[in-house]
PDB file of N, CA, C and O in Angstrom:
ATOM      1  N   MET A   1      27.100 -13.923   3.382  1.00  0.00           N
ATOM      2  CA  MET A   1      27.321 -13.844   4.807  1.00  0.00           C
ATOM      3  C   MET A   1      26.086 -14.401   5.511  1.00  0.00           C
ATOM      4  O   MET A   1      24.998 -13.832   5.415  1.00  0.00           O
ATOM      5  N   LYS A   2      26.254 -15.468   6.187  1.00  0.00           N
ATOM      6  CA  LYS A   2      25.145 -16.095   6.908  1.00  0.00           C
ATOM      7  C   LYS A   2      25.108 -15.577   8.336  1.00  0.00           C
ATOM      8  O   LYS A   2      26.119 -15.570   9.039  1.00  0.00           O
ATOM      9  N   LEU A   3      23.926 -15.144   8.750  1.00  0.00           N
ATOM     10  CA  LEU A   3      23.732 -14.702  10.124  1.00  0.00           C
ATOM     11  C   LEU A   3      23.367 -15.898  10.998  1.00  0.00           C
ATOM     12  O   LEU A   3      22.738 -16.851  10.537  1.00  0.00           O
ATOM     13  N   SER A   4      23.764 -15.833  12.243  1.00  0.00           N
ATOM     14  CA  SER A   4      23.384 -16.888  13.181  1.00  0.00           C
ATOM     15  C   SER A   4      22.059 -16.516  13.839  1.00  0.00           C
ATOM     16  O   SER A   4      21.612 -15.372  13.768  1.00  0.00           O
ATOM     17  N   ARG A   5      21.450 -17.495  14.471  1.00  0.00           N
ATOM     18  CA  ARG A   5      20.197 -17.253  15.180  1.00  0.00           C
ATOM     19  C   ARG A   5      20.410 -16.233  16.304  1.00  0.00           C
ATOM     20  O   ARG A   5      19.536 -15.407  16.567  1.00  0.00           O
ATOM     21  N   GLU A   6      21.568 -16.290  16.964  1.00  0.00           N
ATOM     22  CA  GLU A   6      21.863 -15.363  18.051  1.00  0.00           C
ATOM     23  C   GLU A   6      21.966 -13.927  17.541  1.00  0.00           C
ATOM     24  O   GLU A   6      21.513 -12.994  18.204  1.00  0.00           O
ATOM     25  N   GLU A   7      22.567 -13.753  16.354  1.00  0.00           N
ATOM     26  CA  GLU A   7      22.672 -12.415  15.780  1.00  0.00           C
ATOM     27  C   GLU A   7      21.295 -11.863  15.443  1.00  0.00           C
ATOM     28  O   GLU A   7      21.028 -10.682  15.665  1.00  0.00           O
ATOM     29  N   VAL A   8      20.423 -12.704  14.909  1.00  0.00           N
ATOM     30  CA  VAL A   8      19.062 -12.260  14.574  1.00  0.00           C
ATOM     31  C   VAL A   8      18.311 -11.901  15.854  1.00  0.00           C
ATOM     32  O   VAL A   8      17.602 -10.896  15.894  1.00  0.00           O
ATOM     33  N   LYS A   9      18.460 -12.710  16.891  1.00  0.00           N
ATOM     34  CA  LYS A   9      17.798 -12.409  18.164  1.00  0.00           C
ATOM     35  C   LYS A   9      18.339 -11.109  18.754  1.00  0.00           C
ATOM     36  O   LYS A   9      17.587 -10.328  19.337  1.00  0.00           O
ATOM     37  N   HIS A  10      19.647 -10.877  18.603  1.00  0.00           N
ATOM     38  CA  HIS A  10      20.240  -9.633  19.093  1.00  0.00           C
ATOM     39  C   HIS A  10      19.685  -8.435  18.323  1.00  0.00           C
ATOM     40  O   HIS A  10      19.356  -7.410  18.920  1.00  0.00           O
ATOM     41  N   LEU A  11      19.581  -8.561  17.001  1.00  0.00           N
ATOM     42  CA  LEU A  11      19.000  -7.488  16.190  1.00  0.00           C
ATOM     43  C   LEU A  11      17.551  -7.230  16.591  1.00  0.00           C
ATOM     44  O   LEU A  11      17.128  -6.079  16.699  1.00  0.00           O
ATOM     45  N   ALA A  12      16.790  -8.307  16.812  1.00  0.00           N
ATOM     46  CA  ALA A  12      15.391  -8.153  17.227  1.00  0.00           C
ATOM     47  C   ALA A  12      15.309  -7.427  18.560  1.00  0.00           C
ATOM     48  O   ALA A  12      14.409  -6.613  18.766  1.00  0.00           O
ATOM     49  N   LEU A  13      16.229  -7.706  19.460  1.00  0.00           N
ATOM     50  CA  LEU A  13      16.261  -7.024  20.747  1.00  0.00           C
ATOM     51  C   LEU A  13      16.570  -5.541  20.571  1.00  0.00           C
ATOM     52  O   LEU A  13      15.964  -4.694  21.227  1.00  0.00           O
ATOM     53  N   LEU A  14      17.516  -5.228  19.684  1.00  0.00           N
ATOM     54  CA  LEU A  14      17.893  -3.829  19.452  1.00  0.00           C
ATOM     55  C   LEU A  14      16.734  -3.010  18.913  1.00  0.00           C
ATOM     56  O   LEU A  14      16.577  -1.844  19.276  1.00  0.00           O
ATOM     57  N   VAL A  15      15.916  -3.610  18.047  1.00  0.00           N
ATOM     58  CA  VAL A  15      14.796  -2.876  17.456  1.00  0.00           C
ATOM     59  C   VAL A  15      13.496  -3.109  18.220  1.00  0.00           C
ATOM     60  O   VAL A  15      12.416  -2.706  17.787  1.00  0.00           O
ATOM     61  N   ARG A  16      13.632  -3.773  19.371  1.00  0.00           N
ATOM     62  CA  ARG A  16      12.482  -4.038  20.246  1.00  0.00           C
ATOM     63  C   ARG A  16      11.372  -4.772  19.505  1.00  0.00           C
ATOM     64  O   ARG A  16      10.203  -4.389  19.552  1.00  0.00           O
ATOM     65  N   LEU A  17      11.777  -5.843  18.819  1.00  0.00           N
ATOM     66  CA  LEU A  17      10.857  -6.650  18.039  1.00  0.00           C
ATOM     67  C   LEU A  17      10.769  -8.037  18.666  1.00  0.00           C
ATOM     68  O   LEU A  17      11.757  -8.769  18.712  1.00  0.00           O
ATOM     69  N   GLY A  18       9.593  -8.386  19.142  1.00  0.00           N
ATOM     70  CA  GLY A  18       9.408  -9.709  19.728  1.00  0.00           C
ATOM     71  C   GLY A  18       9.145 -10.734  18.641  1.00  0.00           C
ATOM     72  O   GLY A  18       8.139 -10.645  17.937  1.00  0.00           O
ATOM     73  N   ILE A  19      10.037 -11.708  18.494  1.00  0.00           N
ATOM     74  CA  ILE A  19       9.858 -12.717  17.455  1.00  0.00           C
ATOM     75  C   ILE A  19       9.969 -14.105  18.073  1.00  0.00           C
ATOM     76  O   ILE A  19      10.684 -14.316  19.053  1.00  0.00           O
ATOM     77  N   ASN A  20       9.244 -15.043  17.476  1.00  0.00           N
ATOM     78  CA  ASN A  20       9.309 -16.422  17.955  1.00  0.00           C
ATOM     79  C   ASN A  20      10.372 -17.181  17.158  1.00  0.00           C
ATOM     80  O   ASN A  20      11.054 -16.601  16.313  1.00  0.00           O
ATOM     81  N   GLU A  21      10.508 -18.484  17.431  1.00  0.00           N
ATOM     82  CA  GLU A  21      11.551 -19.290  16.786  1.00  0.00           C
ATOM     83  C   GLU A  21      11.354 -19.388  15.274  1.00  0.00           C
ATOM     84  O   GLU A  21      12.320 -19.343  14.513  1.00  0.00           O
ATOM     85  N   GLU A  22      10.110 -19.521  14.846  1.00  0.00           N
ATOM     86  CA  GLU A  22       9.829 -19.628  13.406  1.00  0.00           C
ATOM     87  C   GLU A  22      10.204 -18.329  12.698  1.00  0.00           C
ATOM     88  O   GLU A  22      10.800 -18.357  11.621  1.00  0.00           O
ATOM     89  N   GLU A  23       9.860 -17.198  13.297  1.00  0.00           N
ATOM     90  CA  GLU A  23      10.203 -15.908  12.706  1.00  0.00           C
ATOM     91  C   GLU A  23      11.712 -15.677  12.741  1.00  0.00           C
ATOM     92  O   GLU A  23      12.274 -15.080  11.822  1.00  0.00           O
ATOM     93  N   THR A  24      12.359 -16.145  13.790  1.00  0.00           N
ATOM     94  CA  THR A  24      13.816 -16.008  13.880  1.00  0.00           C
ATOM     95  C   THR A  24      14.487 -16.685  12.690  1.00  0.00           C
ATOM     96  O   THR A  24      15.389 -16.116  12.075  1.00  0.00           O
ATOM     97  N   GLU A  25      14.047 -17.896  12.366  1.00  0.00           N
ATOM     98  CA  GLU A  25      14.633 -18.621  11.238  1.00  0.00           C
ATOM     99  C   GLU A  25      14.320 -17.928   9.914  1.00  0.00           C
ATOM    100  O   GLU A  25      15.185 -17.818   9.045  1.00  0.00           O
ATOM    101  N   ARG A  26      13.077 -17.459   9.764  1.00  0.00           N
ATOM    102  CA  ARG A  26      12.685 -16.773   8.520  1.00  0.00           C
ATOM    103  C   ARG A  26      13.504 -15.497   8.343  1.00  0.00           C
ATOM    104  O   ARG A  26      14.019 -15.235   7.256  1.00  0.00           O
ATOM    105  N   PHE A  27      13.626 -14.696   9.417  1.00  0.00           N
ATOM    106  CA  PHE A  27      14.407 -13.458   9.334  1.00  0.00           C
ATOM    107  C   PHE A  27      15.879 -13.749   9.123  1.00  0.00           C
ATOM    108  O   PHE A  27      16.557 -12.984   8.437  1.00  0.00           O
ATOM    109  N   ARG A  28      16.397 -14.828   9.688  1.00  0.00           N
ATOM    110  CA  ARG A  28      17.803 -15.201   9.495  1.00  0.00           C
ATOM    111  C   ARG A  28      18.068 -15.443   8.023  1.00  0.00           C
ATOM    112  O   ARG A  28      19.066 -14.963   7.483  1.00  0.00           O
ATOM    113  N   GLU A  29      17.181 -16.185   7.367  1.00  0.00           N
ATOM    114  CA  GLU A  29      17.346 -16.451   5.935  1.00  0.00           C
ATOM    115  C   GLU A  29      17.238 -15.168   5.114  1.00  0.00           C
ATOM    116  O   GLU A  29      18.052 -14.922   4.224  1.00  0.00           O
ATOM    117  N   GLN A  30      16.228 -14.355   5.417  1.00  0.00           N
ATOM    118  CA  GLN A  30      16.012 -13.133   4.643  1.00  0.00           C
ATOM    119  C   GLN A  30      17.153 -12.132   4.818  1.00  0.00           C
ATOM    120  O   GLN A  30      17.645 -11.567   3.841  1.00  0.00           O
ATOM    121  N   LEU A  31      17.570 -11.915   6.060  1.00  0.00           N
ATOM    122  CA  LEU A  31      18.665 -10.970   6.306  1.00  0.00           C
ATOM    123  C   LEU A  31      19.979 -11.470   5.727  1.00  0.00           C
ATOM    124  O   LEU A  31      20.772 -10.679   5.217  1.00  0.00           O
ATOM    125  N   SER A  32      20.218 -12.770   5.801  1.00  0.00           N
ATOM    126  CA  SER A  32      21.429 -13.338   5.202  1.00  0.00           C
ATOM    127  C   SER A  32      21.425 -13.126   3.696  1.00  0.00           C
ATOM    128  O   SER A  32      22.464 -12.816   3.112  1.00  0.00           O
ATOM    129  N   ASN A  33      20.286 -13.288   3.070  1.00  0.00           N
ATOM    130  CA  ASN A  33      20.151 -13.076   1.626  1.00  0.00           C
ATOM    131  C   ASN A  33      20.435 -11.612   1.271  1.00  0.00           C
ATOM    132  O   ASN A  33      21.122 -11.331   0.289  1.00  0.00           O
ATOM    133  N   ILE A  34      19.915 -10.702   2.059  1.00  0.00           N
ATOM    134  CA  ILE A  34      20.156  -9.279   1.808  1.00  0.00           C
ATOM    135  C   ILE A  34      21.646  -8.960   1.918  1.00  0.00           C
ATOM    136  O   ILE A  34      22.197  -8.257   1.070  1.00  0.00           O
ATOM    137  N   LEU A  35      22.297  -9.474   2.959  1.00  0.00           N
ATOM    138  CA  LEU A  35      23.730  -9.221   3.138  1.00  0.00           C
ATOM    139  C   LEU A  35      24.560  -9.832   2.017  1.00  0.00           C
ATOM    140  O   LEU A  35      25.551  -9.237   1.595  1.00  0.00           O
ATOM    141  N   GLU A  36      24.176 -11.011   1.524  1.00  0.00           N
ATOM    142  CA  GLU A  36      24.876 -11.624   0.398  1.00  0.00           C
ATOM    143  C   GLU A  36      24.737 -10.762  -0.854  1.00  0.00           C
ATOM    144  O   GLU A  36      25.688 -10.633  -1.625  1.00  0.00           O
ATOM    145  N   ASN A  37      23.565 -10.173  -1.062  1.00  0.00           N
ATOM    146  CA  ASN A  37      23.367  -9.284  -2.211  1.00  0.00           C
ATOM    147  C   ASN A  37      24.244  -8.039  -2.101  1.00  0.00           C
ATOM    148  O   ASN A  37      24.766  -7.559  -3.108  1.00  0.00           O
ATOM    149  N   PHE A  38      24.409  -7.517  -0.898  1.00  0.00           N
ATOM    150  CA  PHE A  38      25.288  -6.362  -0.717  1.00  0.00           C
ATOM    151  C   PHE A  38      26.741  -6.733  -0.976  1.00  0.00           C
ATOM    152  O   PHE A  38      27.498  -5.925  -1.515  1.00  0.00           O
ATOM    153  N   GLN A  39      27.137  -7.931  -0.605  1.00  0.00           N
ATOM    154  CA  GLN A  39      28.505  -8.370  -0.895  1.00  0.00           C
ATOM    155  C   GLN A  39      28.741  -8.432  -2.399  1.00  0.00           C
ATOM    156  O   GLN A  39      29.822  -8.078  -2.868  1.00  0.00           O
ATOM    157  N   ILE A  40      27.751  -8.874  -3.156  1.00  0.00           N
ATOM    158  CA  ILE A  40      27.869  -8.908  -4.621  1.00  0.00           C
ATOM    159  C   ILE A  40      27.987  -7.488  -5.160  1.00  0.00           C
ATOM    160  O   ILE A  40      28.802  -7.228  -6.045  1.00  0.00           O
ATOM    161  N   LEU A  41      27.175  -6.562  -4.631  1.00  0.00           N
ATOM    162  CA  LEU A  41      27.221  -5.177  -5.101  1.00  0.00           C
ATOM    163  C   LEU A  41      28.550  -4.501  -4.781  1.00  0.00           C
ATOM    164  O   LEU A  41      28.994  -3.628  -5.527  1.00  0.00           O
ATOM    165  N   GLN A  42      29.187  -4.892  -3.684  1.00  0.00           N
ATOM    166  CA  GLN A  42      30.473  -4.292  -3.318  1.00  0.00           C
ATOM    167  C   GLN A  42      31.572  -4.676  -4.298  1.00  0.00           C
ATOM    168  O   GLN A  42      32.604  -4.006  -4.331  1.00  0.00           O
ATOM    169  N   GLN A  43      31.401  -5.708  -5.087  1.00  0.00           N
ATOM    170  CA  GLN A  43      32.396  -6.142  -6.055  1.00  0.00           C
ATOM    171  C   GLN A  43      32.343  -5.334  -7.345  1.00  0.00           C
ATOM    172  O   GLN A  43      33.266  -5.409  -8.156  1.00  0.00           O
ATOM    173  N   VAL A  44      31.287  -4.570  -7.544  1.00  0.00           N
ATOM    174  CA  VAL A  44      31.127  -3.779  -8.765  1.00  0.00           C
ATOM    175  C   VAL A  44      32.056  -2.573  -8.713  1.00  0.00           C
ATOM    176  O   VAL A  44      32.122  -1.873  -7.702  1.00  0.00           O
ATOM    177  N   ASP A  45      32.774  -2.333  -9.809  1.00  0.00           N
ATOM    178  CA  ASP A  45      33.690  -1.199  -9.898  1.00  0.00           C
ATOM    179  C   ASP A  45      32.894   0.069 -10.180  1.00  0.00           C
ATOM    180  O   ASP A  45      32.296   0.205 -11.248  1.00  0.00           O
ATOM    181  N   THR A  46      32.885   0.980  -9.242  1.00  0.00           N
ATOM    182  CA  THR A  46      32.129   2.226  -9.400  1.00  0.00           C
ATOM    183  C   THR A  46      33.047   3.452  -9.396  1.00  0.00           C
ATOM    184  O   THR A  46      32.598   4.555  -9.088  1.00  0.00           O
ATOM    185  N   THR A  47      34.314   3.272  -9.731  1.00  0.00           N
ATOM    186  CA  THR A  47      35.262   4.383  -9.662  1.00  0.00           C
ATOM    187  C   THR A  47      34.925   5.492 -10.657  1.00  0.00           C
ATOM    188  O   THR A  47      35.151   6.665 -10.358  1.00  0.00           O
ATOM    189  N   ASP A  48      34.390   5.154 -11.832  1.00  0.00           N
ATOM    190  CA  ASP A  48      34.077   6.173 -12.840  1.00  0.00           C
ATOM    191  C   ASP A  48      32.613   6.597 -12.821  1.00  0.00           C
ATOM    192  O   ASP A  48      32.170   7.327 -13.708  1.00  0.00           O
ATOM    193  N   VAL A  49      31.878   6.163 -11.850  1.00  0.00           N
ATOM    194  CA  VAL A  49      30.457   6.513 -11.766  1.00  0.00           C
ATOM    195  C   VAL A  49      30.312   7.699 -10.822  1.00  0.00           C
ATOM    196  O   VAL A  49      30.679   7.609  -9.651  1.00  0.00           O
ATOM    197  N   PRO A  50      29.777   8.815 -11.326  1.00  0.00           N
ATOM    198  CA  PRO A  50      29.630   9.986 -10.455  1.00  0.00           C
ATOM    199  C   PRO A  50      28.516   9.741  -9.425  1.00  0.00           C
ATOM    200  O   PRO A  50      27.533   9.061  -9.718  1.00  0.00           O
ATOM    201  N   PRO A  51      28.677  10.296  -8.232  1.00  0.00           N
ATOM    202  CA  PRO A  51      27.628  10.141  -7.224  1.00  0.00           C
ATOM    203  C   PRO A  51      26.353  10.864  -7.659  1.00  0.00           C
ATOM    204  O   PRO A  51      26.410  11.981  -8.171  1.00  0.00           O
ATOM    205  N   THR A  52      25.242  10.241  -7.458  1.00  0.00           N
ATOM    206  CA  THR A  52      23.969  10.842  -7.837  1.00  0.00           C
ATOM    207  C   THR A  52      22.974  10.682  -6.697  1.00  0.00           C
ATOM    208  O   THR A  52      23.038   9.723  -5.928  1.00  0.00           O
ATOM    209  N   ALA A  53      22.066  11.625  -6.600  1.00  0.00           N
ATOM    210  CA  ALA A  53      21.015  11.538  -5.591  1.00  0.00           C
ATOM    211  C   ALA A  53      19.819  10.774  -6.150  1.00  0.00           C
ATOM    212  O   ALA A  53      19.095  10.117  -5.402  1.00  0.00           O
ATOM    213  N   HIS A  54      19.610  10.860  -7.463  1.00  0.00           N
ATOM    214  CA  HIS A  54      18.487  10.201  -8.108  1.00  0.00           C
ATOM    215  C   HIS A  54      18.960   9.550  -9.404  1.00  0.00           C
ATOM    216  O   HIS A  54      19.832  10.075 -10.096  1.00  0.00           O
ATOM    217  N   ALA A  55      18.386   8.428  -9.711  1.00  0.00           N
ATOM    218  CA  ALA A  55      18.776   7.718 -10.929  1.00  0.00           C
ATOM    219  C   ALA A  55      18.243   8.403 -12.181  1.00  0.00           C
ATOM    220  O   ALA A  55      18.844   8.306 -13.251  1.00  0.00           O
ATOM    221  N   ILE A  56      17.120   9.092 -12.046  1.00  0.00           N
ATOM    222  CA  ILE A  56      16.540   9.806 -13.187  1.00  0.00           C
ATOM    223  C   ILE A  56      16.370  11.272 -12.815  1.00  0.00           C
ATOM    224  O   ILE A  56      16.317  11.624 -11.637  1.00  0.00           O
ATOM    225  N   ALA A  57      16.287  12.115 -13.828  1.00  0.00           N
ATOM    226  CA  ALA A  57      16.117  13.547 -13.579  1.00  0.00           C
ATOM    227  C   ALA A  57      14.753  13.811 -12.959  1.00  0.00           C
ATOM    228  O   ALA A  57      13.747  13.219 -13.351  1.00  0.00           O
ATOM    229  N   LEU A  58      14.741  14.711 -11.983  1.00  0.00           N
ATOM    230  CA  LEU A  58      13.482  15.071 -11.343  1.00  0.00           C
ATOM    231  C   LEU A  58      12.746  16.102 -12.180  1.00  0.00           C
ATOM    232  O   LEU A  58      13.356  16.944 -12.840  1.00  0.00           O
ATOM    233  N   GLU A  59      11.448  16.020 -12.140  1.00  0.00           N
ATOM    234  CA  GLU A  59      10.624  16.936 -12.914  1.00  0.00           C
ATOM    235  C   GLU A  59       9.495  17.426 -12.033  1.00  0.00           C
ATOM    236  O   GLU A  59       8.834  16.628 -11.368  1.00  0.00           O
ATOM    237  N   ASN A  60       9.268  18.719 -12.020  1.00  0.00           N
ATOM    238  CA  ASN A  60       8.197  19.283 -11.220  1.00  0.00           C
ATOM    239  C   ASN A  60       6.850  18.946 -11.863  1.00  0.00           C
ATOM    240  O   ASN A  60       6.611  19.275 -13.024  1.00  0.00           O
ATOM    241  N   VAL A  61       5.988  18.300 -11.110  1.00  0.00           N
ATOM    242  CA  VAL A  61       4.699  17.895 -11.665  1.00  0.00           C
ATOM    243  C   VAL A  61       3.549  18.714 -11.088  1.00  0.00           C
ATOM    244  O   VAL A  61       2.383  18.356 -11.252  1.00  0.00           O
ATOM    245  N   LEU A  62       3.878  19.802 -10.420  1.00  0.00           N
ATOM    246  CA  LEU A  62       2.842  20.643  -9.838  1.00  0.00           C
ATOM    247  C   LEU A  62       2.308  21.617 -10.875  1.00  0.00           C
ATOM    248  O   LEU A  62       3.029  22.040 -11.778  1.00  0.00           O
ATOM    249  N   ARG A  63       1.066  21.957 -10.738  1.00  0.00           N
ATOM    250  CA  ARG A  63       0.467  22.923 -11.662  1.00  0.00           C
ATOM    251  C   ARG A  63       0.845  24.340 -11.240  1.00  0.00           C
ATOM    252  O   ARG A  63       1.312  24.550 -10.121  1.00  0.00           O
ATOM    253  N   GLU A  64       0.652  25.281 -12.100  1.00  0.00           N
ATOM    254  CA  GLU A  64       0.907  26.677 -11.772  1.00  0.00           C
ATOM    255  C   GLU A  64      -0.085  27.123 -10.702  1.00  0.00           C
ATOM    256  O   GLU A  64      -1.234  26.684 -10.677  1.00  0.00           O
ATOM    257  N   ASP A  65       0.376  27.992  -9.832  1.00  0.00           N
ATOM    258  CA  ASP A  65      -0.462  28.505  -8.762  1.00  0.00           C
ATOM    259  C   ASP A  65      -1.345  29.613  -9.309  1.00  0.00           C
ATOM    260  O   ASP A  65      -0.850  30.676  -9.684  1.00  0.00           O
ATOM    261  N   GLU A  66      -2.641  29.373  -9.358  1.00  0.00           N
ATOM    262  CA  GLU A  66      -3.579  30.360  -9.888  1.00  0.00           C
ATOM    263  C   GLU A  66      -4.621  30.680  -8.825  1.00  0.00           C
ATOM    264  O   GLU A  66      -5.199  29.774  -8.224  1.00  0.00           O
ATOM    265  N   PRO A  67      -4.862  31.966  -8.593  1.00  0.00           N
ATOM    266  CA  PRO A  67      -5.886  32.320  -7.598  1.00  0.00           C
ATOM    267  C   PRO A  67      -7.266  31.887  -8.079  1.00  0.00           C
ATOM    268  O   PRO A  67      -7.575  31.942  -9.269  1.00  0.00           O
ATOM    269  N   GLY A  68      -8.076  31.460  -7.137  1.00  0.00           N
ATOM    270  CA  GLY A  68      -9.438  31.043  -7.467  1.00  0.00           C
ATOM    271  C   GLY A  68     -10.393  31.540  -6.405  1.00  0.00           C
ATOM    272  O   GLY A  68      -9.980  32.190  -5.444  1.00  0.00           O
ATOM    273  N   SER A  69     -11.635  31.246  -6.569  1.00  0.00           N
ATOM    274  CA  SER A  69     -12.634  31.705  -5.607  1.00  0.00           C
ATOM    275  C   SER A  69     -12.554  30.855  -4.340  1.00  0.00           C
ATOM    276  O   SER A  69     -12.249  29.663  -4.393  1.00  0.00           O
ATOM    277  N   SER A  70     -12.828  31.481  -3.221  1.00  0.00           N
ATOM    278  CA  SER A  70     -12.797  30.802  -1.937  1.00  0.00           C
ATOM    279  C   SER A  70     -14.156  30.192  -1.635  1.00  0.00           C
ATOM    280  O   SER A  70     -15.173  30.580  -2.209  1.00  0.00           O
ATOM    281  N   LEU A  71     -14.151  29.235  -0.726  1.00  0.00           N
ATOM    282  CA  LEU A  71     -15.414  28.665  -0.269  1.00  0.00           C
ATOM    283  C   LEU A  71     -16.135  29.668   0.609  1.00  0.00           C
ATOM    284  O   LEU A  71     -15.493  30.493   1.258  1.00  0.00           O
ATOM    285  N   PRO A  72     -17.444  29.613   0.642  1.00  0.00           N
ATOM    286  CA  PRO A  72     -18.179  30.493   1.559  1.00  0.00           C
ATOM    287  C   PRO A  72     -17.843  30.134   3.010  1.00  0.00           C
ATOM    288  O   PRO A  72     -17.608  28.970   3.336  1.00  0.00           O
ATOM    289  N   VAL A  73     -17.824  31.154   3.872  1.00  0.00           N
ATOM    290  CA  VAL A  73     -17.474  30.968   5.275  1.00  0.00           C
ATOM    291  C   VAL A  73     -18.402  29.942   5.932  1.00  0.00           C
ATOM    292  O   VAL A  73     -17.960  29.147   6.762  1.00  0.00           O
ATOM    293  N   VAL A  74     -19.662  29.958   5.569  1.00  0.00           N
ATOM    294  CA  VAL A  74     -20.636  29.024   6.147  1.00  0.00           C
ATOM    295  C   VAL A  74     -20.227  27.584   5.838  1.00  0.00           C
ATOM    296  O   VAL A  74     -20.307  26.721   6.712  1.00  0.00           O
ATOM    297  N   ASP A  75     -19.793  27.316   4.613  1.00  0.00           N
ATOM    298  CA  ASP A  75     -19.373  25.967   4.239  1.00  0.00           C
ATOM    299  C   ASP A  75     -18.084  25.565   4.952  1.00  0.00           C
ATOM    300  O   ASP A  75     -17.936  24.417   5.371  1.00  0.00           O
ATOM    301  N   VAL A  76     -17.153  26.506   5.088  1.00  0.00           N
ATOM    302  CA  VAL A  76     -15.882  26.210   5.735  1.00  0.00           C
ATOM    303  C   VAL A  76     -16.103  25.851   7.202  1.00  0.00           C
ATOM    304  O   VAL A  76     -15.480  24.924   7.719  1.00  0.00           O
ATOM    305  N   LEU A  77     -16.985  26.583   7.868  1.00  0.00           N
ATOM    306  CA  LEU A  77     -17.222  26.378   9.292  1.00  0.00           C
ATOM    307  C   LEU A  77     -18.293  25.327   9.586  1.00  0.00           C
ATOM    308  O   LEU A  77     -18.624  25.100  10.750  1.00  0.00           O
ATOM    309  N   ALA A  78     -18.828  24.695   8.571  1.00  0.00           N
ATOM    310  CA  ALA A  78     -19.944  23.754   8.760  1.00  0.00           C
ATOM    311  C   ALA A  78     -19.575  22.600   9.693  1.00  0.00           C
ATOM    312  O   ALA A  78     -20.419  22.166  10.477  1.00  0.00           O
ATOM    313  N   ASN A  79     -18.356  22.095   9.635  1.00  0.00           N
ATOM    314  CA  ASN A  79     -17.965  20.965  10.469  1.00  0.00           C
ATOM    315  C   ASN A  79     -17.036  21.369  11.613  1.00  0.00           C
ATOM    316  O   ASN A  79     -16.451  20.511  12.273  1.00  0.00           O
ATOM    317  N   ALA A  80     -16.902  22.665  11.846  1.00  0.00           N
ATOM    318  CA  ALA A  80     -16.031  23.119  12.929  1.00  0.00           C
ATOM    319  C   ALA A  80     -16.639  22.734  14.273  1.00  0.00           C
ATOM    320  O   ALA A  80     -17.830  22.952  14.493  1.00  0.00           O
ATOM    321  N   PRO A  81     -15.838  22.163  15.177  1.00  0.00           N
ATOM    322  CA  PRO A  81     -16.387  21.791  16.475  1.00  0.00           C
ATOM    323  C   PRO A  81     -16.820  23.011  17.285  1.00  0.00           C
ATOM    324  O   PRO A  81     -17.741  22.928  18.098  1.00  0.00           O
ATOM    325  N   SER A  82     -16.153  24.144  17.061  1.00  0.00           N
ATOM    326  CA  SER A  82     -16.505  25.358  17.784  1.00  0.00           C
ATOM    327  C   SER A  82     -16.169  26.553  16.902  1.00  0.00           C
ATOM    328  O   SER A  82     -15.117  26.596  16.265  1.00  0.00           O
ATOM    329  N   GLN A  83     -17.084  27.527  16.875  1.00  0.00           N
ATOM    330  CA  GLN A  83     -16.862  28.712  16.053  1.00  0.00           C
ATOM    331  C   GLN A  83     -17.458  29.928  16.752  1.00  0.00           C
ATOM    332  O   GLN A  83     -18.359  29.817  17.583  1.00  0.00           O
ATOM    333  N   GLU A  84     -16.926  31.086  16.389  1.00  0.00           N
ATOM    334  CA  GLU A  84     -17.433  32.325  16.968  1.00  0.00           C
ATOM    335  C   GLU A  84     -17.208  33.457  15.984  1.00  0.00           C
ATOM    336  O   GLU A  84     -16.079  33.682  15.549  1.00  0.00           O
ATOM    337  N   GLU A  85     -18.249  34.160  15.631  1.00  0.00           N
ATOM    338  CA  GLU A  85     -18.211  35.314  14.738  1.00  0.00           C
ATOM    339  C   GLU A  85     -17.498  35.014  13.418  1.00  0.00           C
ATOM    340  O   GLU A  85     -16.734  35.847  12.930  1.00  0.00           O
ATOM    341  N   GLY A  86     -17.737  33.839  12.836  1.00  0.00           N
ATOM    342  CA  GLY A  86     -17.168  33.497  11.549  1.00  0.00           C
ATOM    343  C   GLY A  86     -15.735  33.002  11.592  1.00  0.00           C
ATOM    344  O   GLY A  86     -15.071  32.941  10.558  1.00  0.00           O
ATOM    345  N   TYR A  87     -15.244  32.645  12.784  1.00  0.00           N
ATOM    346  CA  TYR A  87     -13.885  32.148  12.925  1.00  0.00           C
ATOM    347  C   TYR A  87     -13.901  30.812  13.673  1.00  0.00           C
ATOM    348  O   TYR A  87     -14.829  30.525  14.429  1.00  0.00           O
ATOM    349  N   PHE A  88     -12.860  30.000  13.451  1.00  0.00           N
ATOM    350  CA  PHE A  88     -12.692  28.785  14.235  1.00  0.00           C
ATOM    351  C   PHE A  88     -12.363  29.185  15.667  1.00  0.00           C
ATOM    352  O   PHE A  88     -11.573  30.102  15.895  1.00  0.00           O
ATOM    353  N   MET A  89     -12.961  28.507  16.618  1.00  0.00           N
ATOM    354  CA  MET A  89     -12.670  28.759  18.025  1.00  0.00           C
ATOM    355  C   MET A  89     -11.772  27.639  18.526  1.00  0.00           C
ATOM    356  O   MET A  89     -12.144  26.466  18.472  1.00  0.00           O
ATOM    357  N   VAL A  90     -10.569  28.007  19.021  1.00  0.00           N
ATOM    358  CA  VAL A  90      -9.630  27.009  19.534  1.00  0.00           C
ATOM    359  C   VAL A  90      -9.180  27.420  20.931  1.00  0.00           C
ATOM    360  O   VAL A  90      -9.257  28.587  21.313  1.00  0.00           O
ATOM    361  N   ARG A  91      -8.707  26.425  21.685  1.00  0.00           N
ATOM    362  CA  ARG A  91      -8.184  26.727  23.019  1.00  0.00           C
ATOM    363  C   ARG A  91      -6.873  27.488  22.881  1.00  0.00           C
ATOM    364  O   ARG A  91      -6.124  27.285  21.925  1.00  0.00           O
ATOM    365  N   ALA A  92      -6.609  28.346  23.820  1.00  0.00           N
ATOM    366  CA  ALA A  92      -5.354  29.094  23.841  1.00  0.00           C
ATOM    367  C   ALA A  92      -4.203  28.133  24.132  1.00  0.00           C
ATOM    368  O   ALA A  92      -4.300  27.303  25.037  1.00  0.00           O
ATOM    369  N   VAL A  93      -3.120  28.241  23.374  1.00  0.00           N
ATOM    370  CA  VAL A  93      -1.961  27.389  23.585  1.00  0.00           C
ATOM    371  C   VAL A  93      -0.795  28.163  24.168  1.00  0.00           C
ATOM    372  O   VAL A  93       0.173  27.558  24.629  1.00  0.00           O
ATOM    373  N   LEU A  94      -0.861  29.461  24.159  1.00  0.00           N
ATOM    374  CA  LEU A  94       0.183  30.311  24.728  1.00  0.00           C
ATOM    375  C   LEU A  94      -0.431  31.161  25.835  1.00  0.00           C
ATOM    376  O   LEU A  94      -1.605  31.526  25.782  1.00  0.00           O
ATOM    377  N   GLU A  95       0.369  31.460  26.813  1.00  0.00           N
ATOM    378  CA  GLU A  95      -0.132  32.299  27.907  1.00  0.00           C
ATOM    379  C   GLU A  95       0.212  33.744  27.673  1.00  0.00           C
ATOM    380  O   GLU A  95      -0.128  34.599  28.490  1.00  0.00           O
TER     381      GLU A  95
END
């Protein structure tokens, strides 16, 4: 499926993308190529293929949660822009 220059300009307008004539032609070729690839994929028979969210099984790669020692309060507050009595000082956001 070949896109026209007008269709590419319309798409650029919809996504608020300012493109010049050279970019219009480049995007026309690239988008047309993408649409042609989708047309090829639509011809594949997928009736016996179950829907999947992921092509491979997901595996949790996080480590076990183990308690550890905390940083000293002095180190934690060392770069705080404002502090008071060992706590971060922030502006009130609720009345």
